[in-house]
VEXGUDO-943077 format. One record per residue (C-alpha): residue in three letters; residue number from 1; x, y, z. Coordinates in nm, 4 decimals. Example, Ala and Ser with C-alpha at 12.3 -4.5 7.8 and 13.67 -1.06 7.14 Angstrom:
> Ala | 1 | 1.2300 | -0.4500 | 0.7800
> Ser | 2 | 1.3670 | -0.1060 | 0.7140
END
This chain:
> Unk | 1 | 0.2096 | -1.4219 | -1.5465
> Unk | 2 | 0.1792 | -1.0646 | -1.6182
> Unk | 3 | -0.0986 | -0.9090 | -1.8119
> Unk | 4 | -0.3176 | -0.6039 | -1.8240
> Unk | 5 | -0.6848 | -0.6571 | -1.9551
> Unk | 6 | -1.0436 | -0.5556 | -1.9468
> Unk | 7 | -1.1903 | -0.7433 | -1.6554
> Unk | 8 | -1.3731 | -1.0706 | -1.6743
> Unk | 9 | -1.6613 | -1.1630 | -1.4336
> Unk | 10 | -1.4174 | -1.2700 | -1.1724
> Unk | 11 | -1.1867 | -0.9653 | -1.2118
> Unk | 12 | -1.5040 | -0.7481 | -1.1758
> Unk | 13 | -1.5651 | -0.9113 | -0.8316
> Unk | 14 | -1.2031 | -0.8360 | -0.7347
> Unk | 15 | -1.2132 | -0.4803 | -0.8466
> Unk | 16 | -1.5280 | -0.4258 | -0.6581
> Unk | 17 | -1.3771 | -0.5587 | -0.3476
> Unk | 18 | -1.0668 | -0.3630 | -0.3887
> Unk | 19 | -1.2772 | -0.0533 | -0.4460
> Unk | 20 | -1.4758 | -0.1415 | -0.1156
> Unk | 21 | -1.1394 | -0.1340 | 0.0601
> Unk | 22 | -1.0499 | 0.2176 | -0.0878
> Unk | 23 | -1.3786 | 0.3404 | 0.0310
> Unk | 24 | -1.3345 | 0.2150 | 0.3659
> Unk | 25 | -0.9916 | 0.3862 | 0.3846
> Unk | 26 | -1.1259 | 0.7091 | 0.2674
> Unk | 27 | -1.3787 | 0.7271 | 0.5519
> Unk | 28 | -1.1148 | 0.7785 | 0.8348
> Unk | 29 | -1.2614 | 1.0490 | 1.0589
> Unk | 30 | -1.1219 | 1.4039 | 0.9968
> Unk | 31 | -1.0109 | 1.4141 | 1.3607
> Unk | 32 | -0.7629 | 1.1331 | 1.2843
> Unk | 33 | -0.6391 | 1.2944 | 0.9511
> Unk | 34 | -0.5631 | 1.6139 | 1.1208
> Unk | 35 | -0.2832 | 1.4332 | 1.3140
> Unk | 36 | -0.1048 | 1.2776 | 1.0288
> Unk | 37 | 0.2062 | 1.4994 | 1.0648
> Unk | 38 | 0.2648 | 1.3768 | 1.4296
> Unk | 39 | 0.5785 | 1.1514 | 1.4925
> Unk | 40 | 0.4702 | 0.9723 | 1.7945
> Unk | 41 | 0.2670 | 0.6361 | 1.7273
> Unk | 42 | -0.0475 | 0.6837 | 1.9624
> Unk | 43 | -0.0940 | 0.4528 | 2.2294
> Unk | 44 | -0.4739 | 0.3985 | 2.1542
> Unk | 45 | -0.5262 | 0.1031 | 1.9225
> Unk | 46 | -0.8300 | 0.2572 | 1.7463
> Unk | 47 | -0.6351 | 0.5870 | 1.6647
> Unk | 48 | -0.3553 | 0.3924 | 1.5332
> Unk | 49 | -0.5721 | 0.1754 | 1.2956
> Unk | 50 | -0.7409 | 0.4931 | 1.1844
> Unk | 51 | -0.4351 | 0.6691 | 1.1083
> Unk | 52 | -0.2466 | 0.3802 | 0.9621
> Unk | 53 | -0.5336 | 0.3142 | 0.7168
> Unk | 54 | -0.5434 | 0.6732 | 0.6181
> Unk | 55 | -0.1588 | 0.6804 | 0.5674
> Unk | 56 | -0.1369 | 0.4236 | 0.3015
> Unk | 57 | -0.3749 | 0.6297 | 0.0685
> Unk | 58 | -0.1577 | 0.8802 | -0.1246
> Unk | 59 | -0.2761 | 1.1425 | -0.3687
> Unk | 60 | -0.5224 | 1.4129 | -0.4319
> Unk | 61 | -0.8843 | 1.3234 | -0.2927
> Unk | 62 | -1.0248 | 1.4823 | -0.6057
> Unk | 63 | -0.8173 | 1.2895 | -0.8485
> Unk | 64 | -1.0223 | 1.1630 | -1.1642
> Unk | 65 | -0.8931 | 0.8027 | -1.1260
> Unk | 66 | -0.7962 | 0.5578 | -0.8582
> Unk | 67 | -0.5291 | 0.3041 | -0.8431
> Unk | 68 | -0.5350 | 0.0098 | -0.5959
> Unk | 69 | -0.2220 | -0.1959 | -0.5317
> Unk | 70 | -0.2354 | -0.5378 | -0.3491
> Unk | 71 | 0.1174 | -0.6187 | -0.2594
> Unk | 72 | 0.3685 | -0.8135 | -0.0217
> Unk | 73 | 0.7014 | -0.6609 | 0.1114
> Unk | 74 | 0.8640 | -1.0163 | 0.0592
> Unk | 75 | 0.7517 | -1.0606 | -0.2792
> Unk | 76 | 1.0325 | -1.0141 | -0.5709
> Unk | 77 | 0.7766 | -0.9085 | -0.8376
> Unk | 78 | 0.6397 | -0.6593 | -0.5882
> Unk | 79 | 0.9890 | -0.5306 | -0.5379
> Unk | 80 | 1.0510 | -0.5158 | -0.9125
> Unk | 81 | 0.7399 | -0.3077 | -0.9575
> Unk | 82 | 0.8548 | -0.0861 | -0.6859
> Unk | 83 | 1.2055 | -0.0348 | -0.8352
> Unk | 84 | 1.1149 | -0.0170 | -1.2118
> Unk | 85 | 0.7649 | 0.1254 | -1.2305
> Unk | 86 | 0.6409 | 0.2964 | -0.9017
> Unk | 87 | 0.8814 | 0.6080 | -0.9302
> Unk | 88 | 0.7349 | 0.6761 | -1.2761
> Unk | 89 | 0.3761 | 0.6167 | -1.1645
> Unk | 90 | 0.4215 | 0.8156 | -0.8595
> Unk | 91 | 0.5750 | 1.1155 | -1.0236
> Unk | 92 | 0.3369 | 1.1180 | -1.3426
> Unk | 93 | 0.0067 | 1.0310 | -1.1878
> Unk | 94 | -0.0071 | 1.0441 | -0.8170
> Unk | 95 | 0.2031 | 1.3592 | -0.7303
> Unk | 96 | 0.0387 | 1.5443 | -1.0226
> Unk | 97 | -0.3272 | 1.4777 | -0.8837
> Unk | 98 | -0.4186 | 1.2547 | -1.1670
> Unk | 99 | -0.4487 | 0.9312 | -0.9502
> Unk | 100 | -0.5371 | 0.8479 | -0.6063
> Unk | 101 | -0.3325 | 0.5597 | -0.4878
> Unk | 102 | -0.4041 | 0.2745 | -0.2191
> Unk | 103 | -0.1742 | 0.0205 | -0.0918
> Unk | 104 | -0.3225 | -0.3132 | 0.0271
> Unk | 105 | -0.1142 | -0.5806 | 0.2196
> Unk | 106 | -0.1405 | -0.9375 | 0.1242
> Unk | 107 | 0.1563 | -1.1280 | 0.2633
> Unk | 108 | 0.2122 | -1.4647 | 0.0947
> Unk | 109 | 0.2186 | -1.7763 | 0.3212
> Unk | 110 | 0.5620 | -1.8668 | 0.1945
> Unk | 111 | 0.6861 | -1.5314 | 0.3072
> Unk | 112 | 0.7161 | -1.5641 | 0.6838
> Unk | 113 | 0.8768 | -1.2142 | 0.7272
> Unk | 114 | 0.6231 | -1.0256 | 0.5186
> Unk | 115 | 0.3709 | -0.9851 | 0.8052
> Unk | 116 | 0.6134 | -0.8064 | 1.0431
> Unk | 117 | 0.7369 | -0.5869 | 0.7473
> Unk | 118 | 0.3663 | -0.4853 | 0.6956
> Unk | 119 | 0.3317 | -0.4247 | 1.0716
> Unk | 120 | 0.6439 | -0.1795 | 1.0509
> Unk | 121 | 0.4867 | 0.0144 | 0.7620
> Unk | 122 | 0.1383 | 0.0536 | 0.9353
> Unk | 123 | 0.2926 | 0.1537 | 1.2675
> Unk | 124 | 0.5031 | 0.4096 | 1.0816
> Unk | 125 | 0.1838 | 0.5218 | 0.9079
> Unk | 126 | 0.0306 | 0.5758 | 1.2221
> Unk | 127 | 0.2931 | 0.8445 | 1.2822
> Unk | 128 | 0.2356 | 0.9718 | 0.9362
> Unk | 129 | 0.5439 | 0.8009 | 0.7622
> Unk | 130 | 0.3874 | 0.4984 | 0.5870
> Unk | 131 | 0.5306 | 0.5854 | 0.2481
> Unk | 132 | 0.8868 | 0.6436 | 0.3833
> Unk | 133 | 0.8838 | 0.3204 | 0.5633
> Unk | 134 | 0.7206 | 0.1338 | 0.2589
> Unk | 135 | 1.0287 | 0.2603 | 0.0414
> Unk | 136 | 1.2648 | 0.1548 | 0.2962
> Unk | 137 | 1.1202 | -0.2041 | 0.3183
> Unk | 138 | 1.1589 | -0.2450 | -0.0486
> Unk | 139 | 1.4882 | -0.0489 | -0.1045
> Unk | 140 | 1.6496 | -0.2459 | 0.1842
> Unk | 141 | 1.4646 | -0.5926 | 0.1606
> Unk | 142 | 1.8059 | -0.7864 | 0.1543
> Unk | 143 | 1.8782 | -0.6467 | 0.5004
> Unk | 144 | 1.5562 | -0.6873 | 0.6939
> Unk | 145 | 1.4929 | -1.0339 | 0.5410
> Unk | 146 | 1.8202 | -1.1520 | 0.6921
> Unk | 147 | 1.8209 | -0.9605 | 1.0117
> Unk | 148 | 1.8377 | -1.1630 | 1.3384
> Unk | 149 | 1.6223 | -0.9233 | 1.5083
> Unk | 150 | 1.3712 | -0.7406 | 1.2784
> Unk | 151 | 1.2096 | -0.5386 | 1.5587
> Unk | 152 | 1.5337 | -0.3801 | 1.6418
> Unk | 153 | 1.5948 | -0.3023 | 1.2796
> Unk | 154 | 1.2763 | -0.1579 | 1.2152
> Unk | 155 | 1.2896 | 0.0476 | 1.5231
> Unk | 156 | 1.6128 | 0.2069 | 1.4135
> Unk | 157 | 1.4626 | 0.2682 | 1.0616
> Unk | 158 | 1.1737 | 0.4392 | 1.2161
> Unk | 159 | 1.4095 | 0.6858 | 1.3905
> Unk | 160 | 1.5650 | 0.7527 | 1.0655
> Unk | 161 | 1.2449 | 0.8507 | 0.9073
> Unk | 162 | 1.1454 | 1.0836 | 1.2141
> Unk | 163 | 0.9214 | 0.8501 | 1.4004
> Unk | 164 | 0.9553 | 0.8232 | 1.7885
> Unk | 165 | 1.1396 | 0.4767 | 1.8390
> Unk | 166 | 0.9800 | 0.4135 | 2.1734
> Unk | 167 | 0.6313 | 0.4345 | 2.0686
> Unk | 168 | 0.6984 | 0.2693 | 1.7239
> Unk | 169 | 0.8423 | -0.0244 | 1.9106
> Unk | 170 | 0.5632 | -0.0557 | 2.1442
> Unk | 171 | 0.3314 | -0.0630 | 1.8322
> Unk | 172 | 0.5335 | -0.3638 | 1.6923
> Unk | 173 | 0.5817 | -0.5635 | 2.0115
> Unk | 174 | 0.1934 | -0.5320 | 2.0990
> Unk | 175 | 0.0875 | -0.6255 | 1.7434
> Unk | 176 | -0.1335 | -0.3069 | 1.7419
> Unk | 177 | -0.2020 | -0.3165 | 1.3656
> Unk | 178 | -0.2938 | -0.6753 | 1.3396
> Unk | 179 | -0.6888 | -0.6028 | 1.2804
> Unk | 180 | -0.5951 | -0.4020 | 0.9812
> Unk | 181 | -0.3566 | -0.6686 | 0.8334
> Unk | 182 | -0.6189 | -0.9336 | 0.8918
> Unk | 183 | -0.8872 | -0.7200 | 0.7169
> Unk | 184 | -0.6621 | -0.6725 | 0.4353
> Unk | 185 | -0.5688 | -1.0397 | 0.4003
> Unk | 186 | -0.9335 | -1.1586 | 0.4398
> Unk | 187 | -1.0532 | -0.8957 | 0.1839
> Unk | 188 | -0.7959 | -1.0140 | -0.0775
> Unk | 189 | -0.8783 | -1.3856 | -0.0319
> Unk | 190 | -1.2489 | -1.3286 | -0.0590
> Unk | 191 | -1.1630 | -1.1321 | -0.3743
> Unk | 192 | -0.9978 | -1.4335 | -0.5250
> Unk | 193 | -0.6615 | -1.2924 | -0.5453
> Unk | 194 | -0.3786 | -1.5509 | -0.5290
> Unk | 195 | -0.0637 | -1.3555 | -0.6131
> Unk | 196 | 0.0966 | -1.0210 | -0.5848
> Unk | 197 | 0.1500 | -0.7604 | -0.7181
> Unk | 198 | -0.2227 | -0.6960 | -0.8392
> Unk | 199 | -0.3627 | -0.3835 | -0.9352
> Unk | 200 | -0.6946 | -0.2252 | -1.0097
> Unk | 201 | -0.6592 | 0.0957 | -1.2192
> Unk | 202 | -0.9625 | 0.3349 | -1.2478
> Unk | 203 | -1.2196 | 0.0852 | -1.1189
> Unk | 204 | -1.2180 | -0.0923 | -1.4570
> Unk | 205 | -0.8874 | -0.2536 | -1.5483
> Unk | 206 | -0.7197 | -0.5284 | -1.3546
> Unk | 207 | -0.3337 | -0.5800 | -1.3827
> Unk | 208 | -0.1683 | -0.9054 | -1.2653
> Unk | 209 | 0.1941 | -0.9025 | -1.1965
> Unk | 210 | 0.4818 | -0.6598 | -1.2308
> Unk | 211 | 0.4100 | -0.5554 | -1.5953
> Unk | 212 | 0.6462 | -0.3185 | -1.7702
> Unk | 213 | 0.6296 | 0.0602 | -1.6858
> Unk | 214 | 0.5011 | 0.1073 | -2.0529
> Unk | 215 | 0.2130 | -0.1345 | -2.0081
> Unk | 216 | 0.1121 | -0.0008 | -1.6878
> Unk | 217 | 0.1156 | 0.3489 | -1.8265
> Unk | 218 | -0.0853 | 0.2312 | -2.1198
> Unk | 219 | -0.3468 | 0.0814 | -1.8864
> Unk | 220 | -0.3680 | 0.4135 | -1.6928
> Unk | 221 | -0.3773 | 0.6300 | -1.9977
> Unk | 222 | -0.6672 | 0.4249 | -2.1505
> Unk | 223 | -0.8729 | 0.4953 | -1.8464
> Unk | 224 | -0.7936 | 0.8551 | -1.8596
> Unk | 225 | -0.8897 | 0.8792 | -2.2181
> Unk | 226 | -1.2254 | 0.7316 | -2.1256
> Unk | 227 | -1.2653 | 0.9970 | -1.8656
> Unk | 228 | -1.1706 | 1.2802 | -2.1113
> Unk | 229 | -0.8500 | 1.3374 | -1.8913
> Unk | 230 | -0.5206 | 1.4165 | -2.0993
> Unk | 231 | -0.2266 | 1.1785 | -2.0290
> Unk | 232 | 0.0796 | 1.3070 | -1.9122
END
């Protein structure tokens, strides 16, 4: 089911939890943020987690609204949103400084390959390439979901997007980003989220499912209007 609405009490609980995740992500120390352009995945787990957490936040820190996406790389509805709506949302709102965007992982238990895909995105994020790997995972889903060796494939893709393959592979094989993935999953479960994609727009509107680009824009623009910000 796909719908956008003003939040019920349950949705408000979910929104507050999602915003807590966002606030946690924005607290990454400045010392970690300055290294975002580095291509080598660090060997220290704490640094990897900090940098991966920071890398999945996109947009201007002073943007007037925030959008949180709870997603699953193996979810067909998440893939639909990525293909049909994300380019427009990114172009109109994120890249223009109107919205700050956070991606949260929530792999469905029926999607056994979603967890290692998230791991690949976070390991790439530790080298400042989260969104490049994010896009590859959605754009080439048919390839990695059928690959006999995902680690080999993801490592090759890491090289394609400018990440050091040796350090990236070590990150994957040692499950370095597992604490971040578990934290995402536990937060989503505690928030009552049961399906993906799920979005929180501007702290006040919950969107369930891969709604049309027009409906998503309508939700975003309604929040902008309340903030006195002109819609693009």
